[in-house]
C-alpha positions, -999 to 999 in steps of 0.1 A, spaced: -447 -481 -181 -428 -449 -170 -409 -448 -138 -412 -415 -120 -394 -401 -90 -388 -369 -72 -352 -359 -66 -342 -336 -38 -313 -330 -14 -300 -306 13 -334 -302 32 -314 -296 64 -343 -302 87 -346 -277 116 -319 -256 101 -327 -219 111 -333 -195 84 -302 -173 92 -298 -135 92 -335 -128 101 -348 -105 127 -370 -123 151 -386 -92 166 -418 -102 147 -434 -132 164 -453 -142 132 -420 -142 113 -404 -162 140 -431 -188 138 -428 -189 100 -391 -195 99 -391 -218 129 -402 -247 108 -397 -236 72 -375 -267 64 -402 -289 78 -427 -273 57 -405 -278 27 -404 -315 34 -441 -316 37 -444 -299 3 -420 -325 -12 -441 -354 2 -473 -337 -11 -458 -335 -46 -449 -372 -43 -485 -381 -34 -501 -358 -59 -480 -370 -88 -482 -406 -77 -445 -412 -82 -427 -445 -77 -400 -432 -54 -384 -402 -36 -346 -399 -39 -328 -378 -12 -292 -371 -22 -279 -364 13 -282 -338 41 -318 -345 51 -307 -334 86 -286 -304 97 -259 -318 118 -258 -332 154 -297 -333 156 -310 -348 188 -346 -336 188 -372 -364 191 -398 -340 179 -379 -339 146 -377 -378 146 -414 -381 151 -421 -356 123 -398 -373 99 -412 -407 107 -447 -395 101 -438 -381 66 -421 -412 57 -452 -432 68 -473 -411 44 -450 -422 15 -451 -458 28 -489 -459 30 -490 -447 -6 -465 -474 -19 -438 -449 -26 -402 -460 -19 -375 -437 -5 -339 -440 -15 -315 -419 4 -278 -414 9 -261 -397 39 -242 -365 33 -217 -347 55 -243 -332 78 -262 -365 80 -232 -383 92 -231 -361 123 -268 -368 132 -277 -391 160 -311 -395 144 -294 -410 114 -282 -439 135 -311 -443 158 -343 -435 140 -365 -463 129 -382 -457 95 -406 -478 75 -392 -506 54 -398 -487 23 -370 -463 32 -337 -475 18 -306 -457 34 -275 -467 15 -244 -476 35 -208 -465 33 -201 -490 6 -218 -488 -28 -250 -507 -32 -274 -513 -61 -312 -518 -58 -332 -532 -87 -368 -520 -93 -390 -535 -120 -407 -508 -140 -431 -528 -162 -406 -551 -179 -376 -526 -177 -352 -527 -148 -345 -496 -129 -312 -499 -110 -306 -473 -82 -270 -470 -71 -260 -452 -39 -232 -446 -13 -233 -427 19 -207 -407 37 -192 -429 64 -177 -399 81 -183 -361 79 -153 -356 58 -148 -371 22 -118 -357 7 -117 -382 -22 -140 -390 -49 -166 -416 -42 -171 -425 -79 -145 -454 -80 -166 -472 -54 -198 -473 -75 -206 -503 -95 -206 -504 -132 -239 -498 -149 -262 -530 -152 -267 -538 -188 -301 -535 -204 -314 -514 -175 -318 -477 -166 -291 -470 -141 -296 -441 -116 -268 -430 -93 -272 -411 -61 -242 -391 -48 -234 -363 -23 -207 -343 -38 -193 -308 -43 -184 -317 -79 -154 -296 -88 -161 -271 -60 -185 -242 -56 -183 -208 -40 -194 -210 -3 -193 -248 -1 -165 -269 14 -150 -297 -8 -166 -330 -3 -163 -362 -25 -150 -341 -55 -157 -355 -88 -158 -339 -124 -189 -338 -145 -171 -356 -173 -162 -385 -151 -199 -388 -139 -210 -388 -176 -184 -414 -186 -195 -438 -159 -225 -450 -179 -254 -442 -156 -285 -426 -173 -292 -402 -144 -271 -388 -116 -290 -375 -86 -266 -352 -68 -267 -332 -36 -246 -308 -16 -244 -276 -36 -273 -254 -28 -277 -238 -63 -298 -257 -89 -279 -271 -120 -288 -294 -148 -266 -311 -173 -286 -329 -201 -272 -354 -225 -266 -391 -228 -262 -389 -190 -284 -364 -173 -268 -349 -141 -288 -328 -118 -280 -308 -87 -315 -298 -74 -303 -273 -50 -318 -265 -16 -355 -268 -14 -358 -240 11 -335 -210 11 -321 -200 45 -306 -166 39 -302 -139 14 -273 -158 -3 -298 -186 -11 -323 -161 -27 -352 -169 -51 -378 -197 -52 -363 -232 -45 -373 -264 -62 -370 -302 -65 -368 -323 -97 -397 -344 -109 -381 -370 -132 -397 -393 -156 -379 -423 -171 -398 -432 -203 -404 -467 -216 -376 -461 -242 -352 -450 -213 -355 -412 -221 -352 -389 -192 -376 -359 -187 -369 -334 -158 -394 -310 -144 -387 -283 -118 -413 -279 -91 -413 -253 -64 -411 -263 -28 -399 -232 -9 -424 -218 16 -404 -184 19 -380 -170 -6 -354 -144 -1 -352 -115 -24 -331 -83 -29 -353 -54 -35 -339 -21 -46 -358 12 -40 -348 42 -60 -354 73 -39 -342 98 -66 -366 127 -65 -380 117 -31 -379 149 -11 -400 140 19 -402 111 43 -438 102 30 -425 101 -6 -397 78 5 -421 54 24 -445 53 -6 -415 44 -29 -406 15 -5 -443 3 -6 -443 3 -44 -411 -16 -47 -422 -43 -22 -456 -47 -40 -438 -53 -72 -413 -77 -57 -442 -96 -41 -460 -100 -75 -427 -114 -90 -421 -139 -61 -431 -176 -67 -432 -187 -30 -460 -181 -6 -439 -157 15 -412 -131 5 -384 -122 28 -370 -89 15 -336 -72 19 -341 -36 9 -314 -13 -4 -323 24 -7 -306 41 -36 -306 73 -55 -299 110 -49 -322 124 -23 -320 152 3 -332 125 29 -299 106 27 -286 119 60 -319 114 78 -321 78 65 -287 71 80 -297 86 113 -333 72 114 -328 38 98 -348 21 126 -377 44 117 -376 35 81 -374 -2 91 -406 2 110 -422 20 81 -411 -7 57 -425 -34 79 -458 -16 81 -458 -15 42 -450 -52 41 -477 -62 65 -502 -42 43 -492 -61 12 -494 -95 30 -469 -124 33 -439 -99 29 -412 -96 56 -383 -73 59 -350 -89 66 -328 -58 65 -324 -24 50 -293 -11 36 -287 27 26 -268 34 -7 -281 69 -15 -258 93 -32 -266 127 -17 -243 119 12 -215 115 -11 -217 151 -23 -216 164 13 -189 139 23 -165 149 -4 -180 184 0 -178 217 -16 -184 238 15 -161 248 43 -184 239 73 -167 221 102 -185 188 95 -176 187 59 -139 194 68 -141 167 95 -154 143 69 -125 150 46 -100 146 75 -116 113 86 -114 99 51 -79 110 46 -69 94 79 -86 61 69 -69 61 35 -35 68 51 -38 43 79 -28 7 68 -30 -3 105 -67 5 108 -74 -13 75 -55 -43 86 -74 -45 119 -106 -45 101 -94 -72 77 -84 -94 106 -118 -90 123 -137 -99 91 -114 -129 87 -119 -141 122 -157 -138 118 -156 -158 87 -137 -186 103 -164 -189 130 -192 -193 104 -204 -224 86 -187 -231 53 -217 -224 32 -221 -187 44 -184 -177 46 -188 -159 12 -205 -130 30 -172 -110 26 -166 -119 -11 -158 -149 -31 -122 -141 -38 -94 -117 -27 -106 -88 -47 -142 -92 -34 -128 -95 2 -109 -62 -2 -139 -45 -17 -160 -57 13 -134 -41 37 -136 -9 17 -173 -8 20 -171 -14 58 -147 16 62 -168 38 38 -201 29 56 -186 36 90 -174 70 81 -206 78 63 -227 68 93 -206 90 117 -210 120 94 -247 113 89 -254 116 127 -232 148 130 -249 165 100 -285 154 110 -277 166 145 -266 199 132 -297 203 111 -318 195 141 -301 223 161 -306 248 132 -343 239 130 
């Protein structure tokens, strides 16, 4: 009979959903336990599909976790699986190796946590052996490939490997246990259940290699619905992989074109329509939106000045739609550019031209901004350091945007203030 399992990784229990405003208490409540809700969804899926096993390919925890509340929660979810006869196979990743719960928590006997040396567990699947191989991180760092430590495939069996690895490296992820896809495929296992990289990837063939991605996104760089893999090993050894959603809240970038919006009400209505469309396209129960306002509009300067008011309007629109939250609003309208590079001779326009010329001709100022951004990046976790670009060109473009946005905001307030005085 078929052997079925759910494959997940990088749950990061109790990891906060970063970059969110907690001014809204309902949003705070939602994001406070989103990773826990994702685990509940994974266990629910296991029970609904009556699978044989749950495979967790590392980073169930999120670092030096000491909360006994988390321990009780996790033990309760594992007990649900144990009561249903569903085994759990888990390796420790770099975050797990920091966790005190990893060492102290007592879990049901059906939960198998692989040690720092490769082990193999044999399961009978109706006459065909399923052999599950795993190896955990013994320390937070794993600079070398773990693959040489894995045992060779057991003949006449379906061999499944569990590994926490950065593969050949990925943007925003530190290098851990690097290994090439080709080497994994040559090892002879039928399925590799990987973890560590938060973006989903599947590689089919004689050996199926799957990185399921994070089951609950935590910021705008982990946008979109998040999933796990439901895997069926057929009686003939074939592998079928289905993607199943687990995210409670998904992040999404929502662009709002304000071209032709001449009044504040028209702009607010455009925001509402864009949010409603994005909500329809979202697969998760909740949408956390980052808005970017674009287009040529005479409201551009007012939007820069009164961004807090537009944020309040957007939140009101989101509340009316339901299960939509605003993470941030960015202004990228174009009317400001016309005034900034300006055709007139008014003092503010001239000041704008002088300010831009000063910025362009001041390598010292640019270098100060570059150093501030680099220092900030060094203080952030590895998985979100790509906020300022994934390479040198992206980094320099990010610095350009900071300088540009800064000068634009200054002029926005000056011009808007001048307009208010004229009125």
